[in-house]
FILOVEX-328751 format. One line per field, with one value per residue (C-alpha): residue number from 1; residue in three letters; x negated, y negated, z. Coordinates in steps of 0.1 Angstrom, whole numbers, plus 5000, padded with zeros to 4 digits. Each point is the difference from the previous one (the first is absolute). Layout:
<pts>
n = NUM_...
res = ALA_...
c1 = X_...
c2 = Y_...
c3 = Z_...
</pts>
This chain:
<pts>
n = 1_2_3_4_5_6_7_8_9_10_11_12_13_14_15_16_17_18_19_20_21_22_23_24_25_26_27_28_29_30_31_32_33_34_35_36_37_38_39_40_41_42_43_44_45_46_47_48_49_50_51_52_53_54_55_56_57_58_59_60_61_62_63_64_65_66_67_68_69_70_71_72_73_74_75_76_77_78_79_80_81_82_83_84_85_86_87_88_89_90_91_92_93_94_95_96_97_98_99_100_101_102_103_104_105_106_107_108_109_110_111_112_113_114_115_116_117_118_119_120_121_122_123_124_125_126_127_128_129_130_131_132_133_134_135_136_137_138_139_140_141_142_143_144_145_146_147_148_149_150_151_152_153_154_155_156_157_158_159_160_161_162_163_164_165_166_167_168_169_170_171_172_173_174_175_176_177_178_179_180_181_182_183_184_185_186_187_188_189_190_191_192_193_194_195_196_197_198_199_200_201_202_203_204_205_206_207_208_209_210_211_212_213_214_215_216_217_218_219_220_221_222_223_224_225_226_227_228_229_230_231_232_233_234_235_236_237_238_239_240_241_242_243_244_245_246_247_248_249_250_251_252_253_254_255_256_257_258_259_260_261_262_263_264_265_266_267_268_269_270_271_272_273_274_275_276_277_278_279_280_281_282_283_284_285_286_287_288_289_290_291_292_293_294_295_296_297_298_299_300_301_302_303_304_305_306_307_308_309_310_311_312_313_314_315_316_317_318_319_320_321_322_323_324_325_326_327_328_329_330_331_332_333_334_335_336_337_338_339_340_341_342_343_344_345_346_347_348_349_350_351_352_353_354_355_356_357_358_359_360_361_362_363_364_365_366_367_368_369_370_371_372_373_374_375_376_377_378_379_380_381_382_383_384_385_386_387_388_389_390_391_392_393_394_395_396_397_398_399_400_401_402_403_404_405_406_407_408_409_410_411_412_413_414_415_416_417_418_419_420_421_422_423_424_425_426_427_428_429_430_431_432_433_434_435_436_437_438_439_440_441_442_443_444_445_446_447_448_449_450_451_452_453_454_455_456_457_458_459_460_461_462_463
res = MET_VAL_ASP_ASP_ASN_PRO_GLN_ASN_LEU_LEU_ASN_LEU_GLU_ALA_MET_LEU_TYR_SER_LEU_GLY_GLN_ASN_LEU_VAL_LYS_ALA_HIS_SER_GLY_MET_GLU_ALA_LEU_ARG_CYS_LEU_LEU_ASN_GLN_ASP_PHE_ALA_LEU_ILE_LEU_LEU_ASP_VAL_GLN_MET_PRO_GLY_MET_ASP_GLY_PHE_GLU_THR_ALA_ASN_LEU_ILE_ARG_GLU_ARG_SER_VAL_SER_THR_PRO_ILE_ILE_PHE_LEU_THR_ALA_PHE_ASN_THR_SER_ASP_ASN_LEU_VAL_SER_LYS_GLY_TYR_SER_LEU_GLY_ALA_VAL_ASP_TYR_LEU_ILE_LYS_THR_ILE_SER_PRO_GLU_ILE_LEU_THR_SER_LYS_VAL_ALA_VAL_PHE_VAL_ASP_LEU_PHE_LYS_LYS_THR_GLU_GLU_VAL_LYS_ARG_GLN_ALA_ALA_GLN_LEU_LYS_MET_GLN_GLU_LEU_GLN_MET_LEU_SER_GLN_GLN_HIS_GLU_LYS_LEU_ILE_ALA_LEU_GLY_LYS_LEU_ALA_ALA_GLY_LEU_ALA_HIS_GLU_LEU_ASN_ASN_PRO_ALA_SER_ALA_ALA_ARG_ARG_ALA_ALA_GLU_HIS_LEU_CYS_HIS_THR_MET_GLN_ILE_LEU_GLU_ALA_LEU_ALA_LEU_ARG_ARG_ILE_GLU_GLN_HIS_LEU_THR_PRO_THR_GLN_LEU_GLU_ARG_ILE_LEU_GLU_LEU_LYS_ARG_ASP_ALA_ILE_GLU_TYR_ALA_ALA_THR_LEU_ASP_ASP_LEU_ASP_TYR_LEU_ALA_GLN_ILE_ASP_LEU_GLU_ASP_GLU_LEU_ALA_ASP_TRP_LEU_GLU_SER_ASN_GLY_VAL_ALA_ASN_GLY_TRP_ARG_LEU_ALA_PRO_THR_LEU_VAL_GLY_ALA_GLY_LEU_ASN_THR_VAL_ALA_LEU_GLU_ALA_ILE_ASN_ASN_LEU_VAL_ALA_THR_ASP_ALA_LEU_ASN_ASP_VAL_LEU_THR_TRP_LEU_GLU_ALA_THR_LEU_ALA_SER_ALA_THR_VAL_LEU_ASN_VAL_LEU_ASP_GLN_GLY_THR_ASP_ARG_ILE_PHE_LYS_ILE_VAL_LYS_ALA_VAL_LYS_ALA_TYR_SER_TYR_MET_ASP_GLN_THR_PRO_ARG_GLN_TYR_VAL_ASP_LEU_HIS_GLU_GLY_LEU_ASP_ASN_THR_LEU_ILE_ILE_LEU_GLY_TYR_LYS_LEU_LYS_SER_ARG_SER_VAL_THR_VAL_ILE_ARG_GLU_TYR_SER_PRO_ASN_GLN_PRO_HIS_ILE_PRO_VAL_TYR_ALA_SER_ALA_LEU_ASN_GLN_VAL_TRP_THR_ASN_LEU_ILE_ASP_ASN_ALA_ILE_ASP_ALA_VAL_GLY_GLU_GLY_GLY_MET_ILE_TRP_VAL_ARG_THR_THR_SER_GLU_LYS_ASP_TYR_LEU_ILE_VAL_GLU_ILE_ALA_ASP_ASN_GLY_LEU_GLY_ILE_PRO_PRO_GLU_ILE_GLN_SER_ARG_ILE_PHE_GLU_PRO_PHE_PHE_THR_THR_LYS_ASP_VAL_GLY_ALA_GLY_THR_GLY_LEU_GLY_LEU_GLU_ILE_ALA_TYR_ARG_ILE_VAL_VAL_GLY_GLN_HIS_ASN_GLY_ASP_ILE_ARG_CYS_PHE_SER_LYS_PRO_GLY_ASP_THR_ARG_PHE_GLN_VAL_HIS_LEU_PRO_PHE_ALA_ASP_ARG
c1 = 7673_4978_5016_4998_5037_5024_5028_4980_4992_5037_5009_4974_5011_5036_4990_4980_5025_5014_4967_5003_4964_4982_4993_4973_5001_4969_5001_4964_4970_4983_5032_5001_4964_5008_5029_4978_4977_5028_5016_5001_5024_5014_4999_4992_5022_4978_5010_4973_5008_4995_4986_4965_4989_5018_5010_4968_4978_5021_4997_4963_4996_5023_4978_4968_5013_5003_5038_5014_5037_5016_5007_5028_4996_5030_5000_5024_4974_4971_4999_4971_4979_4971_5021_5015_4965_4987_5028_4993_4962_5008_5018_5035_5023_5026_5008_5037_5014_5027_5030_4997_5027_5009_5003_4965_4985_5015_4991_4964_4997_5017_4973_4973_5020_5005_4963_4991_5022_4985_4965_5008_5014_4969_4978_5022_4997_4963_4996_5021_4979_4968_5013_5008_4965_4984_5021_4990_4964_5002_5015_4974_4973_5014_5002_4963_4991_5020_4984_4965_5007_5013_4970_4977_5018_4999_4963_4994_5019_4983_4965_4994_5013_4983_4967_5005_5008_4968_4979_5016_4992_4964_4998_5017_4975_4971_5018_5005_4963_4992_5025_4987_4964_5012_5018_4970_4979_5022_4993_4964_4987_5011_4982_4965_4989_5002_5035_5011_4987_5018_5033_4997_4992_5031_5020_4987_5007_5035_5008_4988_5021_5031_4996_5000_5023_5032_5031_5000_5029_5023_5002_4963_4993_5023_4982_4966_5013_5014_4967_4980_5024_4996_4962_5000_5022_4980_4968_5015_5006_5028_5029_4985_5033_4996_4965_5006_5018_4972_4973_5017_5004_4963_4993_4989_5009_4992_4966_4990_5014_4979_4969_5008_5007_4965_4984_5014_5004_5034_5009_4993_5021_5032_4985_4982_5030_5023_4975_4997_5037_5005_4972_5014_5036_4988_4979_5030_5024_4975_4994_5038_5003_4971_5013_5035_4991_4975_5027_5025_4974_4992_5036_5007_4969_5012_5035_4986_4976_5028_5024_4972_5016_4990_4980_5006_5020_4974_4964_4969_5002_4983_5026_4984_5010_5036_5000_4986_5025_5028_4988_4999_5036_5011_4978_5030_5016_4967_4993_5036_4997_4964_4991_4963_4988_4967_4986_4978_4991_4976_4973_4992_5033_5005_5028_5028_5027_5034_5032_4987_5032_5020_4973_5001_5036_4988_4976_5027_5025_4975_4985_5034_5013_4969_5006_5035_4988_4973_5021_4984_4963_4995_4971_4998_4971_4995_4974_4985_4979_4995_5003_4991_5020_5021_4998_5019_5017_5013_5023_5001_5016_5003_5037_5024_4998_5026_5019_4990_5036_5003_4965_5010_5027_4982_4995_5036_5020_5021_4986_4990_4995_5004_5031_5029_4990_4963_4991_5013_4983_4984_4965_4983_5020_4987_4965_5002_5012_4973_4972_5012_5020_4980_4965_5000_4988_5013_5013_4999_5011_4985_5017_4999_5006_4973_4986_5020_4980_5012_4974_5002_4979_4993_4980_4968_5008_5032_5019
c2 = 8513_5018_5027_5006_5010_4970_5021_5009_4963_4991_5027_4988_4964_5010_5018_4971_4973_4998_4988_4967_4999_4990_5032_5000_5028_5013_5027_5010_4999_4971_4980_5006_4988_4968_4994_5004_4973_4974_5005_5019_5029_5016_5035_5019_5029_5020_5030_5027_5013_4973_5002_4986_4989_5020_4988_5012_4982_4968_5003_5004_4968_4981_5009_4993_4964_4998_4998_5014_5001_5032_5026_5026_5027_5015_5033_5026_5026_5018_4991_5023_4991_4990_4974_4986_4998_4983_4974_4992_4998_4972_4980_5012_4995_5026_5026_5004_5027_4993_5001_4974_4993_4963_4998_5014_4978_4968_5007_5006_4970_4978_5008_4987_4970_4990_5006_4978_4972_5001_5001_4970_4981_5007_4988_4968_4993_5006_4977_4974_5003_4998_4968_4985_5009_4984_4969_4997_5006_4974_4975_5008_4995_4967_4989_5009_4981_4970_5001_5003_4969_4981_5010_4990_4967_4992_5009_4976_4972_5006_5003_4963_4988_5029_4991_4963_5009_5021_4972_4975_5023_5002_4962_4995_5023_4978_4968_5013_5008_4964_4987_5024_4987_4964_5008_5018_4968_4984_5026_5010_4967_5012_5033_5013_5021_5031_4991_4993_5034_5018_4982_5009_5036_5002_4985_5027_5028_4987_4997_5036_5012_4982_5015_5036_4996_5021_4984_4997_5011_4970_4999_5005_4972_4977_5007_4993_4967_4989_5009_4980_4971_4998_5001_4973_4977_5005_4990_4968_5012_4980_5020_5033_5018_4993_5014_5031_5022_4995_5007_5031_5012_4996_5022_4972_5002_4980_5017_4988_4965_4999_5008_4971_4977_5009_4991_4965_4969_4994_4971_5021_5030_4987_4991_5033_5021_4979_5003_5037_5006_4980_5019_5034_4990_4989_5032_5021_4982_5001_5037_5007_4978_5016_5035_4991_4984_5028_5026_4982_4997_5037_5010_4978_5014_5036_4994_4986_5030_5024_4988_4996_4968_4987_5032_5028_5029_5027_4992_5013_4992_5008_5020_4991_4964_5011_5021_4971_4975_5024_5003_4962_4998_5026_4985_4985_5035_5017_4974_5000_5037_5001_5024_5006_5002_5018_4994_5028_4988_5020_4975_4992_5012_4988_4978_5020_4990_4997_4980_4982_4983_5032_5019_4976_5009_5036_4989_4979_5028_5026_4977_4986_5036_5008_4971_5012_5035_4992_4975_4979_5004_5025_5004_4998_5010_4986_5021_5001_5026_5015_5035_5009_4977_4985_4973_5010_4977_5015_4984_5020_4996_5017_4999_5028_5014_5010_5032_5029_5006_4965_4995_5012_4973_4969_4988_5004_4968_4988_5026_4985_5010_4965_4987_4986_4965_5005_5015_5005_5033_4984_4991_5033_5007_4967_5008_5034_4984_4973_5025_5029_4982_4968_5012_5037_5007_5021_4994_5027_5002_5021_4998_5015_4985_4974_5001_4988_4992_4986_5005_4980_5013_4974_5008_4980_4995_4993_5032
c3 = 8271_4975_4977_4962_5000_4998_5014_5031_5005_4998_5025_5024_4996_5008_5031_5013_4990_5035_5014_4981_4991_4967_4981_4973_4975_4981_4973_5002_5023_4981_5002_5038_5003_4981_5024_5030_4986_5001_5033_5033_5007_5031_4985_4968_4989_4976_4979_4999_4965_4973_4965_4995_5035_5027_5034_5017_4975_5005_5038_4997_4979_5024_5030_4980_4997_5038_4998_5033_4991_5013_4974_5000_4974_4982_4983_4986_4994_5018_5037_5009_5031_4977_4981_5032_5016_4969_5002_5036_4993_4975_5027_4997_5030_4989_4973_4989_4979_4974_5001_5028_5025_4998_5038_5005_4973_5012_5037_4991_4977_5026_5025_4977_4989_5037_5007_4969_5012_5035_4986_4978_5029_5021_4971_4997_5037_4999_4970_5018_5032_4979_4984_5033_5013_4969_5005_5036_4992_4973_5023_5027_4974_4989_5036_5005_4968_5011_5035_4984_4979_5030_5021_4971_4996_5037_5001_4971_5017_5034_4986_4995_5034_5018_4983_5009_5037_5001_4986_5024_5030_4989_4996_5034_5016_4986_5011_5035_5003_4991_5026_5026_4994_5004_5032_5013_4997_5026_5027_4992_5013_5035_4997_4999_4970_5023_5012_4964_4988_5028_4993_4963_5009_5021_4971_4976_5024_5006_4963_4994_5029_4988_4965_5014_5030_5001_5012_5038_5022_5001_5039_5003_4976_5019_5033_4984_4985_5033_5017_4975_5001_5038_4997_4973_5020_5032_4981_4985_4964_4985_4984_5012_4994_4963_4998_5020_4973_4975_5025_5013_4963_4996_5030_5023_5037_5031_5003_4965_5008_5032_4980_4976_5030_5014_4967_4994_5020_5017_4978_4968_5010_4986_4966_4997_5008_4978_4971_5007_5000_4968_4983_5011_4990_4966_4995_5009_4977_4972_5005_4999_4969_4983_5007_4990_4967_4992_5007_4977_4973_5003_4999_4969_4983_5009_4987_4967_4997_5011_4972_4975_4988_4965_4993_4975_5013_4994_5009_5017_5037_5033_5019_5033_4994_4994_5032_5020_4986_5008_5036_5003_4987_5026_5027_5019_5003_5010_5026_5014_5006_5011_4973_4994_4964_4992_4965_4987_4965_4978_4988_4964_4986_4964_4989_4983_4975_5018_5002_5030_5012_4997_5018_5029_5004_5006_5027_5016_5001_5013_5027_5010_5005_5020_5023_5006_5006_5026_5020_5028_5004_4972_4976_4962_4978_4965_4981_4965_4984_4965_4986_4964_4977_5028_5026_5031_5025_5032_5025_5032_5034_5034_5002_5007_4965_4974_5007_4977_4989_4984_4987_4965_4998_5011_4964_4991_4993_5030_5023_5033_5036_5013_5018_4979_4988_5008_4966_4965_4992_4970_5013_4994_4968_4986_5012_4982_4967_5001_5007_4978_4974_4994_5009_4991_5035_5029_5035_5027_5036_5027_5034_5034_5035_5006_4964_4970_4968_4967_4973_4967_4971_4973_4968_4995_4963_4979_4991
</pts>
C-alpha cells in the first residue's frame, strides 16, 4: 500500500485485515520501490496523488524494473478517461475511487492474493520437479561414469590375457605347420610327385571352402556324413565315421573321395584320408581360434579406446576412430538384428578438440536408438563431412521415423517413445548436453518415414 497520508494507510489496513495477509505500508513512491527490491508482493495498492513522485511516475519506474506485480490505482480526484487510460497503460489492473467500499476492496484484493498463492505453488512445484530431474540426471551421469570406469578396468585386465591368447594362437599355427609337414613325410613315400601335388591341391581347396562355408542344414549334413561314412567303411578306411564330419565340413563328398582313391594305392588310402582329415580339422580349429582371439583383442582395444582410459579428458582425436569403436561395442546388437551399417566417412578430416569419452556416449545413444528404430534387417548410415568451421557427424536410418508432433520434444529429459522399461528418456537429453553444453556444438534432427537423420555439429577449434 502506497500513500503519503498515514490515515489513509490505516483505513486501508483496517479494510484488509480480514484477509490475514502481510501488509507493507509505504509513504512515498521511492519507499515503495525499495520495498519491491526486497520481496515479492501479490498486489500493489497505489495512490495516484502523492507529493514529489506521483502514482503514475511510481508505476512507470516499477515497470521499467520488470516488476510484474499487479497494480490497483486509488484516487479521490479526477477520474477522466485520459487518466484512467494512462493508469491502464502503465500496467494497472483496476482503478478505484475513494471512498472505497470495504467489501469491494477486499474482494478485489482477495482475487490477486489467491492468484499469487497459486502462482507461487506452481513455481514451487516446478522447482521441485526441476530438482528431481537434476538429481536423476546426476545419478544417471554417475552411473555412466562408473560404467565407463568398470569397462576401462575390465579392458585393462583383459588386455594381457587377450594378447597372450593371440600370440599363443599364432605360435600354435606355426607348430601345426611343422607337425603337418612331418606327418606328410609318412605318406609322400607312397605317392608320386604328381599324386602328392594333387592331394595338396585338394587340401588347399578344402581349407578355403571350410573357411567360407555357411552352416549346413542339420539334416542335410547328417545325410552327407552318413553317405561318406558308408563310403569310407566300404573302402577299408578305419574309423570312417570319425572322419566323415570334418570331410563334409570341408566340402568333400563321395565324388571327391573317389578321385583320391583313384590317385593313390589301396594300401595308402587310409593314411592319406586320415592325414587329410587331421590337417583339415586342425586348420578349422586354428581358424576359429584365430578369429576368436582376434575378435577379443579388437573388442578389448575398442573398449580401451572408447573409454579413453589413462588419457586427458579433452584432446584432439580422430572422430572416425570413435565411431568405429562404438560400432564394435554395439556389434552384438547390430548382428543379432541383421542391421546393415554403411560408413560414409569424408576423407582427410582433421582431428578436433573434444571430450572423447563423453562424445562416444553421444554416438552410442544415437546408434543404439537407430538400431531400435529400424528393427530387423534395417539399414544405418554413419556419415561425416565438414561445413565452414564445423565437422558434422550424421547418424541416419531407414526406420519408421519420428512423428512430427513430438519431434520438438525428443531432447527433453525423461521423454521417450519406447515401451515402459525399455528406455529412460535420458539418452538424447544427455547427448544434447554433451554436444551443446560441453562442446559448444549443435545437434539437429530431421525425420520422415524411411529417413531419420541426427546431425551433430562440432567446432574445429576450442570456443
